[in-house]
PQR file with spaces between the fields and no chain letter, atoms N, CA, C, O and H, PARSE charges and radii, in Angstrom:
ATOM       1  N    MET     1     -29.527   24.081   -7.591 -0.4000 1.5000
ATOM       2  CA   MET     1     -29.329   22.669   -7.859 -0.0000 2.0000
ATOM       3  C    MET     1     -27.834   22.379   -7.849  0.5500 1.7000
ATOM       4  O    MET     1     -27.039   23.116   -8.432 -0.5500 1.4000
ATOM       5  N    ASN     2     -27.469   21.296   -7.181 -0.4000 1.5000
ATOM       6  CA   ASN     2     -26.076   20.891   -7.122 -0.0000 2.0000
ATOM       7  C    ASN     2     -25.920   19.601   -7.926  0.5500 1.7000
ATOM       8  O    ASN     2     -26.400   18.546   -7.509 -0.5500 1.4000
ATOM       9  H    ASN     2     -28.114   20.697   -6.707  0.4000 1.0000
ATOM      10  N    VAL     3     -25.257   19.684   -9.067 -0.4000 1.5000
ATOM      11  CA   VAL     3     -25.090   18.533   -9.948 -0.0000 2.0000
ATOM      12  C    VAL     3     -23.802   17.803   -9.578  0.5500 1.7000
ATOM      13  O    VAL     3     -22.717   18.382   -9.636 -0.5500 1.4000
ATOM      14  H    VAL     3     -24.868   20.540   -9.405  0.4000 1.0000
ATOM      15  N    THR     4     -23.925   16.527   -9.197 -0.4000 1.5000
ATOM      16  CA   THR     4     -22.718   15.757   -8.894 -0.0000 2.0000
ATOM      17  C    THR     4     -22.381   14.796  -10.025  0.5500 1.7000
ATOM      18  O    THR     4     -21.207   14.580  -10.326 -0.5500 1.4000
ATOM      19  H    THR     4     -24.806   16.056   -9.150  0.4000 1.0000
ATOM      20  N    ARG     5     -23.403   14.215  -10.657 -0.4000 1.5000
ATOM      21  CA   ARG     5     -23.184   13.330  -11.804 -0.0000 2.0000
ATOM      22  C    ARG     5     -24.091   13.773  -12.931  0.5500 1.7000
ATOM      23  O    ARG     5     -25.230   14.187  -12.716 -0.5500 1.4000
ATOM      24  H    ARG     5     -24.357   14.390  -10.413  0.4000 1.0000
ATOM      25  N    MET     6     -23.559   13.677  -14.138 -0.4000 1.5000
ATOM      26  CA   MET     6     -24.331   14.083  -15.300 -0.0000 2.0000
ATOM      27  C    MET     6     -23.911   13.203  -16.467  0.5500 1.7000
ATOM      28  O    MET     6     -22.725   13.082  -16.774 -0.5500 1.4000
ATOM      29  H    MET     6     -22.634   13.340  -14.313  0.4000 1.0000
ATOM      30  N    ALA     7     -24.893   12.593  -17.111 -0.4000 1.5000
ATOM      31  CA   ALA     7     -24.598   11.700  -18.235 -0.0000 2.0000
ATOM      32  C    ALA     7     -23.797   12.426  -19.307  0.5500 1.7000
ATOM      33  O    ALA     7     -24.125   13.549  -19.690 -0.5500 1.4000
ATOM      34  H    ALA     7     -25.857   12.692  -16.862  0.4000 1.0000
ATOM      35  N    GLY     8     -22.742   11.771  -19.786 -0.4000 1.5000
ATOM      36  CA   GLY     8     -21.920   12.338  -20.853 -0.0000 2.0000
ATOM      37  C    GLY     8     -20.874   13.323  -20.387  0.5500 1.7000
ATOM      38  O    GLY     8     -20.161   13.909  -21.201 -0.5500 1.4000
ATOM      39  H    GLY     8     -22.476   10.859  -19.475  0.4000 1.0000
ATOM      40  N    HIS     9     -20.774   13.515  -19.056 -0.4000 1.5000
ATOM      41  CA   HIS     9     -19.793   14.463  -18.518 -0.0000 2.0000
ATOM      42  C    HIS     9     -18.983   13.786  -17.432  0.5500 1.7000
ATOM      43  O    HIS     9     -19.421   13.687  -16.286 -0.5500 1.4000
ATOM      44  H    HIS     9     -21.353   13.038  -18.394  0.4000 1.0000
ATOM      45  N    THR    10     -17.803   13.322  -17.795 -0.4000 1.5000
ATOM      46  CA   THR    10     -16.866   12.768  -16.827 -0.0000 2.0000
ATOM      47  C    THR    10     -15.547   13.496  -16.974  0.5500 1.7000
ATOM      48  O    THR    10     -15.315   14.196  -17.959 -0.5500 1.4000
ATOM      49  H    THR    10     -17.447   13.403  -18.726  0.4000 1.0000
ATOM      50  N    LEU    11     -14.700   13.329  -16.000 -0.4000 1.5000
ATOM      51  CA   LEU    11     -13.402   13.997  -16.004 -0.0000 2.0000
ATOM      52  C    LEU    11     -12.311   12.931  -15.903  0.5500 1.7000
ATOM      53  O    LEU    11     -11.728   12.737  -14.837 -0.5500 1.4000
ATOM      54  H    LEU    11     -14.889   12.760  -15.200  0.4000 1.0000
ATOM      55  N    PRO    12     -12.034   12.239  -17.017 -0.5600 1.5000
ATOM      56  CA   PRO    12     -11.024   11.177  -16.988  0.2800 2.0000
ATOM      57  C    PRO    12      -9.643   11.716  -16.612  0.5500 1.7000
ATOM      58  O    PRO    12      -9.269   12.821  -17.005 -0.5500 1.4000
ATOM      59  N    ASN    13      -8.897   10.929  -15.853 -0.4000 1.5000
ATOM      60  CA   ASN    13      -7.515   11.294  -15.463 -0.0000 2.0000
ATOM      61  C    ASN    13      -7.438   12.642  -14.773  0.5500 1.7000
ATOM      62  O    ASN    13      -6.506   13.414  -15.002 -0.5500 1.4000
ATOM      63  H    ASN    13      -9.201   10.031  -15.533  0.4000 1.0000
ATOM      64  N    GLU    14      -8.432   12.930  -13.915 -0.4000 1.5000
ATOM      65  CA   GLU    14      -8.500   14.232  -13.233 -0.0000 2.0000
ATOM      66  C    GLU    14      -8.544   15.380  -14.236  0.5500 1.7000
ATOM      67  O    GLU    14      -8.229   16.517  -13.884 -0.5500 1.4000
ATOM      68  H    GLU    14      -9.189   12.303  -13.728  0.4000 1.0000
ATOM      69  N    GLY    15      -8.924   15.104  -15.464 -0.4000 1.5000
ATOM      70  CA   GLY    15      -9.020   16.133  -16.484 -0.0000 2.0000
ATOM      71  C    GLY    15      -7.703   16.502  -17.128  0.5500 1.7000
ATOM      72  O    GLY    15      -7.650   17.393  -17.976 -0.5500 1.4000
ATOM      73  H    GLY    15      -9.179   14.181  -15.750  0.4000 1.0000
ATOM      74  N    ARG    16      -6.640   15.825  -16.733 -0.4000 1.5000
ATOM      75  CA   ARG    16      -5.323   16.158  -17.287 -0.0000 2.0000
ATOM      76  C    ARG    16      -5.206   15.682  -18.735  0.5500 1.7000
ATOM      77  O    ARG    16      -5.789   14.674  -19.135 -0.5500 1.4000
ATOM      78  H    ARG    16      -6.683   15.101  -16.045  0.4000 1.0000
ATOM      79  N    ILE    17      -4.435   16.443  -19.495 -0.4000 1.5000
ATOM      80  CA   ILE    17      -4.155   16.049  -20.872 -0.0000 2.0000
ATOM      81  C    ILE    17      -2.808   15.337  -20.920  0.5500 1.7000
ATOM      82  O    ILE    17      -1.985   15.468  -20.014 -0.5500 1.4000
ATOM      83  H    ILE    17      -3.962   17.261  -19.170  0.4000 1.0000
ATOM      84  N    TYR    18      -2.605   14.592  -21.977 -0.4000 1.5000
ATOM      85  CA   TYR    18      -1.336   13.903  -22.201 -0.0000 2.0000
ATOM      86  C    TYR    18      -0.572   14.598  -23.323  0.5500 1.7000
ATOM      87  O    TYR    18      -1.147   14.972  -24.345 -0.5500 1.4000
ATOM      88  H    TYR    18      -3.274   14.485  -22.713  0.4000 1.0000
ATOM      89  N    VAL    19       0.726   14.764  -23.116 -0.4000 1.5000
ATOM      90  CA   VAL    19       1.625   15.281  -24.148 -0.0000 2.0000
ATOM      91  C    VAL    19       2.801   14.319  -24.197  0.5500 1.7000
ATOM      92  O    VAL    19       3.508   14.140  -23.206 -0.5500 1.4000
ATOM      93  H    VAL    19       1.193   14.461  -22.285  0.4000 1.0000
ATOM      94  N    ASN    20       3.006   13.704  -25.348 -0.4000 1.5000
ATOM      95  CA   ASN    20       4.079   12.712  -25.509 -0.0000 2.0000
ATOM      96  C    ASN    20       4.015   11.624  -24.434  0.5500 1.7000
ATOM      97  O    ASN    20       5.036   11.252  -23.856 -0.5500 1.4000
ATOM      98  H    ASN    20       2.432   13.850  -26.154  0.4000 1.0000
ATOM      99  N    SER    21       2.823   11.124  -24.178 -0.4000 1.5000
ATOM     100  CA   SER    21       2.562   10.040  -23.219 -0.0000 2.0000
ATOM     101  C    SER    21       2.762   10.429  -21.756  0.5500 1.7000
ATOM     102  O    SER    21       2.779    9.548  -20.896 -0.5500 1.4000
ATOM     103  H    SER    21       1.994   11.426  -24.648  0.4000 1.0000
ATOM     104  N    TYR    22       2.914   11.708  -21.446 -0.4000 1.5000
ATOM     105  CA   TYR    22       3.063   12.174  -20.070 -0.0000 2.0000
ATOM     106  C    TYR    22       1.876   13.055  -19.697  0.5500 1.7000
ATOM     107  O    TYR    22       1.516   13.983  -20.420 -0.5500 1.4000
ATOM     108  H    TYR    22       2.901   12.423  -22.145  0.4000 1.0000
ATOM     109  N    ARG    23       1.269   12.735  -18.529 -0.4000 1.5000
ATOM     110  CA   ARG    23       0.175   13.583  -18.046 -0.0000 2.0000
ATOM     111  C    ARG    23       0.750   14.916  -17.606  0.5500 1.7000
ATOM     112  O    ARG    23       1.747   14.964  -16.886 -0.5500 1.4000
ATOM     113  H    ARG    23       1.562   11.981  -17.942  0.4000 1.0000
ATOM     114  N    GLN    24       0.132   15.978  -18.030 -0.4000 1.5000
ATOM     115  CA   GLN    24       0.592   17.318  -17.688 -0.0000 2.0000
ATOM     116  C    GLN    24       0.008   17.765  -16.352  0.5500 1.7000
ATOM     117  O    GLN    24      -1.188   17.596  -16.113 -0.5500 1.4000
ATOM     118  H    GLN    24      -0.679   15.939  -18.615  0.4000 1.0000
ATOM     119  N    LEU    25       0.841   18.335  -15.476 -0.4000 1.5000
ATOM     120  CA   LEU    25       0.369   18.828  -14.189 -0.0000 2.0000
ATOM     121  C    LEU    25      -0.378   20.146  -14.355  0.5500 1.7000
ATOM     122  O    LEU    25      -1.390   20.376  -13.694 -0.5500 1.4000
ATOM     123  H    LEU    25       1.813   18.472  -15.670  0.4000 1.0000
ATOM     124  N    ILE    26       0.112   20.997  -15.224 -0.4000 1.5000
ATOM     125  CA   ILE    26      -0.531   22.286  -15.490 -0.0000 2.0000
ATOM     126  C    ILE    26      -1.067   22.231  -16.912  0.5500 1.7000
ATOM     127  O    ILE    26      -0.351   21.891  -17.853 -0.5500 1.4000
ATOM     128  H    ILE    26       0.934   20.810  -15.761  0.4000 1.0000
ATOM     129  N    GLY    27      -2.330   22.569  -17.042 -0.4000 1.5000
ATOM     130  CA   GLY    27      -2.945   22.538  -18.359 -0.0000 2.0000
ATOM     131  C    GLY    27      -4.448   22.597  -18.235  0.5500 1.7000
ATOM     132  O    GLY    27      -4.976   22.746  -17.133 -0.5500 1.4000
ATOM     133  H    GLY    27      -2.911   22.844  -16.277  0.4000 1.0000
ATOM     134  N    PRO    28      -5.141   22.484  -19.345 -0.5600 1.5000
ATOM     135  CA   PRO    28      -6.594   22.589  -19.306  0.2800 2.0000
ATOM     136  C    PRO    28      -7.248   21.329  -18.756  0.5500 1.7000
ATOM     137  O    PRO    28      -6.678   20.240  -18.817 -0.5500 1.4000
ATOM     138  N    ALA    29      -8.444   21.493  -18.221 -0.4000 1.5000
ATOM     139  CA   ALA    29      -9.292   20.353  -17.881 -0.0000 2.0000
ATOM     140  C    ALA    29     -10.057   20.004  -19.141  0.5500 1.7000
ATOM     141  O    ALA    29     -10.496   20.894  -19.870 -0.5500 1.4000
ATOM     142  H    ALA    29      -8.908   22.378  -18.171  0.4000 1.0000
ATOM     143  N    VAL    30     -10.222   18.705  -19.408 -0.4000 1.5000
ATOM     144  CA   VAL    30     -10.930   18.271  -20.601 -0.0000 2.0000
ATOM     145  C    VAL    30     -12.056   17.329  -20.176  0.5500 1.7000
ATOM     146  O    VAL    30     -11.805   16.240  -19.661 -0.5500 1.4000
ATOM     147  H    VAL    30      -9.866   17.982  -18.817  0.4000 1.0000
ATOM     148  N    CYS    31     -13.290   17.759  -20.396 -0.4000 1.5000
ATOM     149  CA   CYS    31     -14.461   16.951  -20.075 -0.0000 2.0000
ATOM     150  C    CYS    31     -14.670   15.923  -21.181  0.5500 1.7000
ATOM     151  O    CYS    31     -14.255   16.137  -22.320 -0.5500 1.4000
ATOM     152  H    CYS    31     -13.494   18.644  -20.814  0.4000 1.0000
ATOM     153  N    SER    32     -15.311   14.811  -20.846 -0.4000 1.5000
ATOM     154  CA   SER    32     -15.566   13.782  -21.844 -0.0000 2.0000
ATOM     155  C    SER    32     -16.508   14.268  -22.945  0.5500 1.7000
ATOM     156  O    SER    32     -16.582   13.646  -24.005 -0.5500 1.4000
ATOM     157  H    SER    32     -15.648   14.637  -19.920  0.4000 1.0000
ATOM     158  N    CYS    33     -17.228   15.368  -22.715 -0.4000 1.5000
ATOM     159  CA   CYS    33     -18.121   15.915  -23.750 -0.0000 2.0000
ATOM     160  C    CYS    33     -17.326   16.698  -24.791  0.5500 1.7000
ATOM     161  O    CYS    33     -17.858   17.049  -25.845 -0.5500 1.4000
ATOM     162  H    CYS    33     -17.168   15.874  -21.854  0.4000 1.0000
ATOM     163  N    GLY    34     -16.042   16.974  -24.498 -0.4000 1.5000
ATOM     164  CA   GLY    34     -15.192   17.683  -25.445 -0.0000 2.0000
ATOM     165  C    GLY    34     -14.889   19.119  -25.037  0.5500 1.7000
ATOM     166  O    GLY    34     -13.970   19.730  -25.581 -0.5500 1.4000
ATOM     167  H    GLY    34     -15.610   16.689  -23.642  0.4000 1.0000
ATOM     168  N    ASP    35     -15.645   19.670  -24.089 -0.4000 1.5000
ATOM     169  CA   ASP    35     -15.354   21.027  -23.622 -0.0000 2.0000
ATOM     170  C    ASP    35     -14.041   21.031  -22.862  0.5500 1.7000
ATOM     171  O    ASP    35     -13.643   20.037  -22.255 -0.5500 1.4000
ATOM     172  H    ASP    35     -16.392   19.173  -23.647  0.4000 1.0000
ATOM     173  N    GLN    36     -13.384   22.177  -22.914 -0.4000 1.5000
ATOM     174  CA   GLN    36     -12.053   22.303  -22.329 -0.0000 2.0000
ATOM     175  C    GLN    36     -11.931   23.656  -21.657  0.5500 1.7000
ATOM     176  O    GLN    36     -12.480   24.647  -22.140 -0.5500 1.4000
ATOM     177  H    GLN    36     -13.708   22.984  -23.407  0.4000 1.0000
ATOM     178  N    SER    37     -11.213   23.702  -20.542 -0.4000 1.5000
ATOM     179  CA   SER    37     -11.004   24.944  -19.804 -0.0000 2.0000
ATOM     180  C    SER    37      -9.744   25.643  -20.293  0.5500 1.7000
ATOM     181  O    SER    37      -9.039   25.160  -21.179 -0.5500 1.4000
ATOM     182  H    SER    37     -10.767   22.897  -20.150  0.4000 1.0000
ATOM     183  N    GLU    38      -9.485   26.799  -19.685 -0.4000 1.5000
ATOM     184  CA   GLU    38      -8.191   27.444  -19.870 -0.0000 2.0000
ATOM     185  C    GLU    38      -7.174   26.634  -19.073  0.5500 1.7000
ATOM     186  O    GLU    38      -7.559   25.693  -18.378 -0.5500 1.4000
ATOM     187  H    GLU    38     -10.058   27.192  -18.966  0.4000 1.0000
ATOM     188  N    ASP    39      -5.896   26.969  -19.152 -0.4000 1.5000
ATOM     189  CA   ASP    39      -4.879   26.251  -18.379 -0.0000 2.0000
ATOM     190  C    ASP    39      -5.141   26.445  -16.887  0.5500 1.7000
ATOM     191  O    ASP    39      -5.372   27.561  -16.422 -0.5500 1.4000
ATOM     192  H    ASP    39      -5.583   27.733  -19.716  0.4000 1.0000
ATOM     193  N    LEU    40      -5.099   25.345  -16.155 -0.4000 1.5000
ATOM     194  CA   LEU    40      -5.335   25.373  -14.713 -0.0000 2.0000
ATOM     195  C    LEU    40      -4.126   24.786  -13.995  0.5500 1.7000
ATOM     196  O    LEU    40      -3.447   23.915  -14.539 -0.5500 1.4000
ATOM     197  H    LEU    40      -4.912   24.439  -16.533  0.4000 1.0000
ATOM     198  N    PRO    41      -3.847   25.257  -12.767 -0.5600 1.5000
ATOM     199  CA   PRO    41      -2.609   24.877  -12.080  0.2800 2.0000
ATOM     200  C    PRO    41      -2.637   23.580  -11.289  0.5500 1.7000
ATOM     201  O    PRO    41      -1.582   23.106  -10.867 -0.5500 1.4000
ATOM     202  N    SER    42      -3.824   22.982  -11.070 -0.4000 1.5000
ATOM     203  CA   SER    42      -3.858   21.809  -10.192 -0.0000 2.0000
ATOM     204  C    SER    42      -5.068   20.924  -10.490  0.5500 1.7000
ATOM     205  O    SER    42      -5.998   21.321  -11.192 -0.5500 1.4000
ATOM     206  H    SER    42      -4.681   23.368  -11.413  0.4000 1.0000
ATOM     207  N    ASP    43      -5.021   19.705   -9.929 -0.4000 1.5000
ATOM     208  CA   ASP    43      -6.152   18.786  -10.068 -0.0000 2.0000
ATOM     209  C    ASP    43      -7.398   19.362   -9.399  0.5500 1.7000
ATOM     210  O    ASP    43      -8.501   19.225   -9.927 -0.5500 1.4000
ATOM     211  H    ASP    43      -4.265   19.383   -9.359  0.4000 1.0000
ATOM     212  N    SER    44      -7.232   20.003   -8.246 -0.4000 1.5000
ATOM     213  CA   SER    44      -8.405   20.551   -7.554 -0.0000 2.0000
ATOM     214  C    SER    44      -9.030   21.680   -8.367  0.5500 1.7000
ATOM     215  O    SER    44     -10.252   21.827   -8.367 -0.5500 1.4000
ATOM     216  H    SER    44      -6.336   20.114   -7.817  0.4000 1.0000
ATOM     217  N    ALA    45      -8.231   22.472   -9.050 -0.4000 1.5000
ATOM     218  CA   ALA    45      -8.772   23.530   -9.912 -0.0000 2.0000
ATOM     219  C    ALA    45      -9.521   22.913  -11.096  0.5500 1.7000
ATOM     220  O    ALA    45     -10.544   23.447  -11.524 -0.5500 1.4000
ATOM     221  H    ALA    45      -7.238   22.353   -9.050  0.4000 1.0000
ATOM     222  N    ARG    46      -9.017   21.789  -11.630 -0.4000 1.5000
ATOM     223  CA   ARG    46      -9.709   21.126  -12.724 -0.0000 2.0000
ATOM     224  C    ARG    46     -11.032   20.521  -12.257  0.5500 1.7000
ATOM     225  O    ARG    46     -12.027   20.572  -12.979 -0.5500 1.4000
ATOM     226  H    ARG    46      -8.185   21.356  -11.282  0.4000 1.0000
ATOM     227  N    ARG    47     -11.046   19.948  -11.053 -0.4000 1.5000
ATOM     228  CA   ARG    47     -12.300   19.405  -10.514 -0.0000 2.0000
ATOM     229  C    ARG    47     -13.312   20.514  -10.278  0.5500 1.7000
ATOM     230  O    ARG    47     -14.499   20.325  -10.545 -0.5500 1.4000
ATOM     231  H    ARG    47     -10.237   19.907  -10.466  0.4000 1.0000
ATOM     232  N    LYS    48     -12.872   21.668   -9.783 -0.4000 1.5000
ATOM     233  CA   LYS    48     -13.778   22.803   -9.577 -0.0000 2.0000
ATOM     234  C    LYS    48     -14.337   23.277  -10.915  0.5500 1.7000
ATOM     235  O    LYS    48     -15.535   23.535  -11.034 -0.5500 1.4000
ATOM     236  H    LYS    48     -11.908   21.822   -9.567  0.4000 1.0000
ATOM     237  N    TRP    49     -13.470   23.390  -11.922 -0.4000 1.5000
ATOM     238  CA   TRP    49     -13.949   23.796  -13.250 -0.0000 2.0000
ATOM     239  C    TRP    49     -15.015   22.808  -13.733  0.5500 1.7000
ATOM     240  O    TRP    49     -16.033   23.218  -14.290 -0.5500 1.4000
ATOM     241  H    TRP    49     -12.497   23.181  -11.826  0.4000 1.0000
ATOM     242  N    HIS    50     -14.786   21.519  -13.522 -0.4000 1.5000
ATOM     243  CA   HIS    50     -15.722   20.511  -14.000 -0.0000 2.0000
ATOM     244  C    HIS    50     -17.055   20.603  -13.264  0.5500 1.7000
ATOM     245  O    HIS    50     -18.105   20.440  -13.886 -0.5500 1.4000
ATOM     246  H    HIS    50     -13.959   21.186  -13.069  0.4000 1.0000
ATOM     247  N    ARG    51     -17.042   20.860  -11.951 -0.4000 1.5000
ATOM     248  CA   ARG    51     -18.296   21.066  -11.208 -0.0000 2.0000
ATOM     249  C    ARG    51     -19.063   22.238  -11.792  0.5500 1.7000
ATOM     250  O    ARG    51     -20.268   22.145  -12.024 -0.5500 1.4000
ATOM     251  H    ARG    51     -16.189   20.992  -11.446  0.4000 1.0000
ATOM     252  N    ASP    52     -18.359   23.351  -12.032 -0.4000 1.5000
ATOM     253  CA   ASP    52     -19.000   24.543  -12.601 -0.0000 2.0000
ATOM     254  C    ASP    52     -19.510   24.274  -14.009  0.5500 1.7000
ATOM     255  O    ASP    52     -20.595   24.728  -14.372 -0.5500 1.4000
ATOM     256  H    ASP    52     -17.379   23.427  -11.844  0.4000 1.0000
ATOM     257  N    HIS    53     -18.750   23.549  -14.793 -0.4000 1.5000
ATOM     258  CA   HIS    53     -19.121   23.191  -16.172 -0.0000 2.0000
ATOM     259  C    HIS    53     -20.423   22.391  -16.179  0.5500 1.7000
ATOM     260  O    HIS    53     -21.332   22.690  -16.954 -0.5500 1.4000
ATOM     261  H    HIS    53     -17.869   23.180  -14.498  0.4000 1.0000
ATOM     262  N    LYS    54     -20.516   21.374  -15.318 -0.4000 1.5000
ATOM     263  CA   LYS    54     -21.732   20.558  -15.256 -0.0000 2.0000
ATOM     264  C    LYS    54     -22.919   21.392  -14.789  0.5500 1.7000
ATOM     265  O    LYS    54     -24.037   21.223  -15.276 -0.5500 1.4000
ATOM     266  H    LYS    54     -19.778   21.131  -14.689  0.4000 1.0000
ATOM     267  N    GLN    55     -22.667   22.298  -13.835 -0.4000 1.5000
ATOM     268  CA   GLN    55     -23.745   23.157  -13.347 -0.0000 2.0000
ATOM     269  C    GLN    55     -24.270   24.052  -14.472  0.5500 1.7000
ATOM     270  O    GLN    55     -25.480   24.239  -14.599 -0.5500 1.4000
ATOM     271  H    GLN    55     -21.759   22.435  -13.439  0.4000 1.0000
ATOM     272  N    GLN    56     -23.379   24.599  -15.280 -0.4000 1.5000
ATOM     273  CA   GLN    56     -23.780   25.430  -16.421 -0.0000 2.0000
ATOM     274  C    GLN    56     -24.602   24.621  -17.407  0.5500 1.7000
ATOM     275  O    GLN    56     -25.630   25.098  -17.887 -0.5500 1.4000
ATOM     276  H    GLN    56     -22.396   24.446  -15.177  0.4000 1.0000
ATOM     277  N    LYS    57     -24.170   23.410  -17.717 -0.4000 1.5000
ATOM     278  CA   LYS    57     -24.894   22.557  -18.664 -0.0000 2.0000
ATOM     279  C    LYS    57     -26.272   22.192  -18.130  0.5500 1.7000
ATOM     280  O    LYS    57     -27.243   22.177  -18.887 -0.5500 1.4000
ATOM     281  H    LYS    57     -23.335   23.023  -17.327  0.4000 1.0000
ATOM     282  N    ALA    58     -26.372   21.895  -16.830 -0.4000 1.5000
ATOM     283  CA   ALA    58     -27.662   21.539  -16.226 -0.0000 2.0000
ATOM     284  C    ALA    58     -28.614   22.727  -16.265  0.5500 1.7000
ATOM     285  O    ALA    58     -29.805   22.561  -16.530 -0.5500 1.4000
ATOM     286  H    ALA    58     -25.583   21.907  -16.216  0.4000 1.0000
ATOM     287  N    THR    59     -28.097   23.918  -16.002 -0.4000 1.5000
ATOM     288  CA   THR    59     -28.923   25.119  -16.031 -0.0000 2.0000
ATOM     289  C    THR    59     -29.379   25.429  -17.454  0.5500 1.7000
ATOM     290  O    THR    59     -30.518   25.846  -17.666 -0.5500 1.4000
ATOM     291  H    THR    59     -27.130   24.052  -15.787  0.4000 1.0000
ATOM     292  N    ALA    60     -28.490   25.228  -18.433 -0.4000 1.5000
ATOM     293  CA   ALA    60     -28.823   25.509  -19.825 -0.0000 2.0000
ATOM     294  C    ALA    60     -29.853   24.533  -20.369  0.5500 1.7000
ATOM     295  O    ALA    60     -30.605   24.871  -21.284 -0.5500 1.4000
ATOM     296  H    ALA    60     -27.565   24.890  -18.262  0.4000 1.0000
ATOM     297  N    ASP    61     -29.895   23.312  -19.810 -0.4000 1.5000
ATOM     298  CA   ASP    61     -30.835   22.289  -20.288 -0.0000 2.0000
ATOM     299  C    ASP    61     -32.262   22.516  -19.805  0.5500 1.7000
ATOM     300  O    ASP    61     -33.184   21.851  -20.278 -0.5500 1.4000
ATOM     301  H    ASP    61     -29.285   23.038  -19.067  0.4000 1.0000
ATOM     302  N    ARG    62     -32.455   23.423  -18.892 -0.4000 1.5000
ATOM     303  CA   ARG    62     -33.811   23.674  -18.361 -0.0000 2.0000
ATOM     304  C    ARG    62     -34.660   24.424  -19.328  0.5500 1.7000
ATOM     305  O    ARG    62     -35.821   24.712  -19.036 -0.5500 1.4000
ATOM     306  H    ARG    62     -31.706   23.964  -18.508  0.4000 1.0000
């Protein structure tokens, strides 16, 4: 199953966190559900983490 959208799981601001009002280029991805990745080097790495995260949640919900 390939999950593209999942209720309660979005990746606002490409998953970037803010520190002192500045979006960080390198850092964890933060899903709207509150889960967070390890530090990642790019937006594409954060999007990949989020795809994998949603896939894990969809599989766990079965």
